[in-house]
C-alpha positions, -999 to +999 in steps of 0.1 A: +000+371-083-002+376-046-008+343-027-041+342-009-045+323+024-072+309+046-067+294+080-095+276+099-077+267+131-079+289+162-049+312+166-037+292+197-033+261+175-006+274+153+025+296+151+024+326+128+040+321+094+069+344+086+070+366+056+074+347+023+110+340+013+120+356-021+142+336-044+178+349-048+196+354-081+212+320-082+178+303-075+162+323-103+188+314-128+187+277-118+149+277-121+152+293-156+177+267-167+156+238-154+125+252-168+142+252-202+155+217-195+119+204-189+106+222-219+134+209-241+127+173-229+090+177-238+099+191-273+124+164-279+099+137-269+074+151-293+098+153-322+109+117-315+075+102-306+081+071-327+107+062-301+096+080-270+059+071-272+066+034-273+058+036-236+033+061-222+046+094-207+034+128-197+053+161-195+053+190-172+047+217-199+028+245-183+035+232-148+072+238-146+071+269-124+051+255-095+069+222-097+104+237-094+092+261-067+080+232-047+112+211-052+135+239-042+120+239-006+128+203+002+157+188+022+171+153+020+153+144+053+119+152+037+096+129+018+075+134-013+049+117-035+051+132-070+025+123-097+030+113-133+033+149-147+061+159-123+093+156-143+102+192-137+097+186-099+122+157-102+147+179-121+143+204-092+152+178-067+185+171-086+176+143-109+192+144-144+174+143-177+194+111-185+179+094-155+144+103-164+150+092-200+162+058-188+128+054-173+111+068-204+126+041-225+123+013-198+161+008-196+180-014-172+196+015-153+164+034-147+172+044-111+136+041-100+123+008-112+149-008-135+126-005-165+094-018-148+072+012-145+061+044-163+079+076-169+079+100-139+069+073-115+099+076-092+110+057-061+143+067-048+166+066-017+196+087-025+218+110-004+210+147-009+175+140-023+142+137-004+130+101+000+105+092-027+086+060-020+068+041-047+033+052-056+010+040-083-007+055-114-041+051-097-050+088-098-052+103-064-043+071-046-009+086-035-027+109-011-032+081+015+003+067+015+017+103+016-005+111+046+006+078+061+042+091+058+033+123+077+014+102+102+044+080+108+067+110+111+044+126+137+044+093+156+081+088+155+087+124+165+064+119+196+086+089+205+120+106+198+126+080+172+136+102+143+173+105+133+189+135+149+196+149+114+159+152+106+147+187+113+110+190+112+106+168+081+077+175+058+059+154+032+048+169-001+019+151-019+017+164-055-017+158-071-038+170-100-070+188-093-091+162-111-080+136-086-093+156-057-128+142-063-115+107-053-131+095-021-097+083-009-083+119-011-110+129+013-100+101+037-064+115+036-074+151+042-097+140+071-068+122+089-044+150+082-066+175+100-077+151+126-042+144+137-026+176+125+000+160+103+031+176+086+020+173+050+016+197+020-010+188-006+002+205-038-028+206-061-018+214-097-050+226-114-049+228-152-087+225-155-085+192-174-087+155-167-080+136-199-107+150-222-131+161-194-130+197-183-131+209-147-167+222-153-178+186-161-159+169-132-164+191-101-187+215-084-157+234-069-120+236-072-096+221-046-092+254-027-129+257-022-132+220-014-105+222+012-125+248+032-146+220+045-117+204+063-114+224+095-077+228+105-064+226+069-044+257+061-051+268+025-029+288+000-034+298-036-009+309-062-004+314-099+013+282-107+026+296-140+045+324-122+077+311-106+082+339-081+046+337-068+049+299-067+082+301-048+070+325-022+038+305-017+056+271-014+082+287+010+053+299+032+036+265+030+068+246+039+077+270+067+042+266+081+044+228+082+079+228+097+069+251+125+033+240+133+035+204+122+001+208+107-012+203+071-014+228+042-031+226+009-017+247-020-039+253-050-018+263-080-035+272-113-015+261-143-019+259-181-018+225-198+006+229-228+013+193-236-008+162-241-025+146-211-002+117-220+016+107-251-012+082-257-039+109-257-031+136-283-040+172-275-052+179-310-080+154-307-100+174-282-084+207-271-093+230-300-090+267-292-084+259-255-047+250-263-041+285-278-057+301-247-034+281-223-004+289-244-009+326-236+000+317-200+031+296-208+054+301-177+086+301-197+082+333-217+066+349-186+096+340-165+120+352-192+104+386-192+104+388-154+142+380-153+149+407-179+130+431-157+150+420-127+183+428-145+194+396-161+207+401-196+197+382-227+232+367-231+231+352-197+197+337-202+205+326-237+235+307-224+214+289-197+188+280-224+215+267-247+231+246-220+198+231-211+192+221-248+227+206-251+223+186-219+189+172-231+202+162-265+233+146-252+214+127-225+189+115-250+216+099-271+231+083-241+198+069-230+191+055-265+223+035-262+218+023-227+212-014-222+178-029-217+170-050-186+182-086-185+150-107-191+163-132-166+156-106-138+119-103-146+108-121-114+133-104-090+119-085-060+084-100-058+090-100-020+118-088+002+137-117+019+118-128+050+131-120+085+120-153+100+132-185+083+129-211+110+107-218+140+123-206+172+112-203+208+093-226+231+059-236+216+048-255+248+069-242+277+066-262+309+040-248+333+024-225+308-014-220+309-036-227+280-047-196+260-076-188+238-067-176+202-079-141+209-058-138+240-027-152+222-032-125+197-036-098+223-005-110+242+016-110+210+006-074+200+014-064+236+048-080+234+055-063+200+045-029+213+067-033+244+097-045+224+095-023+193+090+014+199+085+020+162+054-002+163+019+012+165-016-003+162-048+013+148-081+006+133-118+010+140-126+007+177-093-008+187-083+021+209-099+037+239-120+017+263-134-010+240-101-024+226-118-039+196-152-055+190-136-089+199-116-074+228-085-084+208-068-051+218-082-048+253-064-022+275-036-017+250-045+020+244-044+026+282-011+008+285+007+024+255-011+057+250-033+071+222-004+079+200+004+042+196-030+025+199-058+045+185-092+045+167-096+056+131-126+068+113-145+043+092-119+045+065-107+011+054-087+026+025-067+048+049-062+021+074-045-001+048-029+024+025-014+045+053+008+015+062+028+020+030+037+055+041+043+044+077+067+017+063+086+043+041+095+065+071+104+036+095+072+032+115+058-003+117+020-005+116-003-032+128-038-024+116-072-040+118-101-042+094-131-048+117-147-076+096-135-093+065-167-083+048-156-046+051-122-049+035-134-041+000-129-003+002-092-010+011-085-032-020-074-003-042-047+006-017-038-030-010-034-038-047-020-006-061+002+008-033+012-021-011+014-051-033+034-036-062+058-014-042+086-039-037+085-051-073+081-017-090+107+000-069+133-028-077+133-039-041+139-004-026+105+000-009+090-032+004+060-023+025+061-037+061+024-039+069+005-063+092-032-062+084-054-082+108-088-093+095-114-112+115-130-137+091-155-165+088-189-175+101-196-181+137-233-187+141-258-160+132-233-133+122-253-127+090-243-115+055-220-087+065-200-103+094-195-139+082-178-138+049-146-156+037-124-136+013-092-155+010-096-164-027-099-127-036-068-118-016-049-147-032-053-132-066-032-102-054+004-108-061+030-093-038+011-098-005+013-127+020-019-143+034-017-161+068-045-181+084-038-196+119-061-222+134-050-223+170-035-201+198+000-214+194+001-208+157-016-174+162+012-163+185+040-176+163+026-165+130+015-131+142+050-122+154+065-135+122+041-115+102+050-083+120+087-090+115+082-098+078+093-068+056+064-074+032+026-068+034+009-095+054-028-101+057-036-121+089-070-138+086-083-147+121-114-169+123-139-154+147-154-188+154-120-199+168-112-169+189-129-182+221-132-220+213-170-217+220-181-233+187-186-271+194-156-291+182-131-262+183-118-268+218-083-277+204-079-241+192-071-233+228-035-244+233-006-240+257+006-205+251+041-203+237+068-181+253+073-145+243+093-143+211+081-176+196+079-175+158+069-197+130+082-190+095+055-180+070+049-206+043+052-237+065+022-261+068+017-284+098+005-320+100-020-316+129-032-352+126-014-382+112-029-414+098-018-447+113+011-465+098-011-497+096-039-480+076-013-462+054+004-496+046-031-510+037-037-481+013-068-471+033-060-435+041-065-400+027-052-365+033-073-334+040-057-302+031-073-273+048-070-243+072-090-224+098-123-240+107-117-268+082-092-283+107-119-288+133-146-300+110-121-327+098-110-336+133-146-342+144-155-361+112-123-383+113-133-396+148-156-419+128-126-430+106-099-438+131-064-438+117-075-431+082-072-393+079-042-371+078-049-334+083-026-309+068-031-274+082-017-249+056-014-221+081-001-198+053-020-196+020+007-174+003+034-184+002+020-219+000+039-249+014+036-268-019+062-293-008+040-304+022+009-305+000+026-326-027+041-349-001+007-355+015-010-362-018+017-387-029+018-403+005-019-411+006-031-411-031-064-396-020-070-359-012-098-337+000-092-299-002-116-283+023-125-246+026-152-224+042-155-203+011-180-208-017-163-235-037-167-224-073-136-206-087-120-207-052-085-211-039-095-247-029-105-256-065-073-240-078-052-260-054-071-292-063-063-286-099-026-281-092-025-313-071-042-332-100-017-318-125+015-326-105+005-357-086-017-375-112+004-407-114+003-412-076-034-405-071-059-433-066-090-410-069-099-376-083-090-348-059-122-340-039-132-305-029-157-293-004-167-258+005-197-235+011-227-232-013-221-209-042-242-181-029-235-144-026-238-141+012-242-160+045-278-159+056-286-146+091-308-175+102-286-201+118-304-230+102-299-215+067-263-208+076-258-245+085-272-255+052-248-233+033-216-241+051-195-272+054-198-292+086-183-322+103-212-343+089-206-331+053-169-337+057-175-372+069-197-380+039-171-367+016-143-387+033-163-419+032-169-414-005-132-406-011-119-436+009-143-460-009-133-447-044 
């Protein structure tokens, strides 16, 4: 089948693509052997399904030709994001059946995850093989991190930061046609054409989802859909024909290497296996399976090679060698050890870069700074010091520099390649940082308001939070996500929310919440240096210290380079020794605006109130919490969130459980009313939220208990 092409960009915007490269004899024979290898693996898995279907897997049957054709184009300096049907692609990159089988059976020496994740879910850094960062099973979600890789490569190229050995690296994002209907795929395509990124979207179209057909799921196929993205080069091929697939993928790869712009390849393939081992083809395929079998790439390729002059004996030897390798590797994999159960918790996080407070917090002669300015200065310092760092989000670039002016003038200072605006695409803003991290770029991104973070949660949960753990520590995601949060007087229901409890249910991310300028500077830098995903919650009501009672949020500005380790709470107000000796004190455990409500309230209770500012909500400084609870015997946990089922209630329960014998009263909690949103009217807002007066009433009750 002759590849068809379509190009929407003006001629001046791209270099012409050279004539497609034809595979040589050695490549054809290698493809034949690996096609048989993949088919033999699928056959063996089916024959031994009592063993192999213990854990869910899918096979490449029907897709082998396009997958091998794609793999054969890549260099070790390239990057790829395969999907769960791509075991032939992995064989084409040089992986052995034994290695894939170790993952199939969740064995200890599975090179990708150490037995933690599904078959054909690779994550690999190995000499001679393209880098394969972790990606999830959330269908289509790999498009954003993959595009983030290309985005990071484009940025590093512009800064001459790529290794000298890297020659026009490309990213291949492999995806099924059914996943193209995902909204996040559209976000990825939009950014790829907007920034002209070096990425190939390989769409393998077998006309099935699980049991839903293409006719049911889409109004157009991926090739037709891609026509709506101006600047996206499009190619089509017969994905069951190796030669057609090879020449098409060679053309696509050459195009991206030379123009540094994106390509979408639409490959039609038959589906000859099950969707997965957990969904049997005989349950729903009917006559469709027989129709697809007529297009099996393996007998087609065999006949092509005979026509090209290969003899039956040569091909028979290659097929027999593939079968022998698969059978031997299967027996080895069966005998391979299982993971040590004692390692189950390893690699939740990569080790932190900052483990102690360093630098001058209050240097002599320094001026006081607002929280928002401390943040701006810290990002400025980071961009100046780390050329691999960049900053992006909605409205942070250009003239505005953020709706809170928290990035004022940074775009003018560092250029649009480093500080830039994104479309309204929260999923891309967050998910792209996983790809950035994989290629060595270090992204600082911003969600404009906490209330708008929800479209990003899929990427935050599936791609960022799980990467370190499921890659066995190979791919922690360095990502700093800044999120203005909290109510500040009339912001209304979509600009005033608190979201920390939702974030704290996500394992594998860190959540930081500074309450003053000095902490902002120290924690923001530490968050950037941390090799893990960090969400930085920044209270809008503390940015300018304009809310009555928040004047102390403005502090002496620490020196450049000042850092505070994440996970260390701070006693911002101590109780008097006299009151403590009399047993007439309590501890308030809080963060953010709660610090200032408590400071104001405690003026009516001199010497009786200790305030512990958590500063980091995950990892939690439990030692400081426990020590405060045992020191005073009376504790109030204070939050701005609605109280029911919140982090504050969870923390109160933990204190109750571990400090029960030292407590002189139940652990008190105080938070916002249990309502779905913050009302616009400021008087209604006051009724809903905690305040200094409400905190005072709670403290008086607690102290009198």
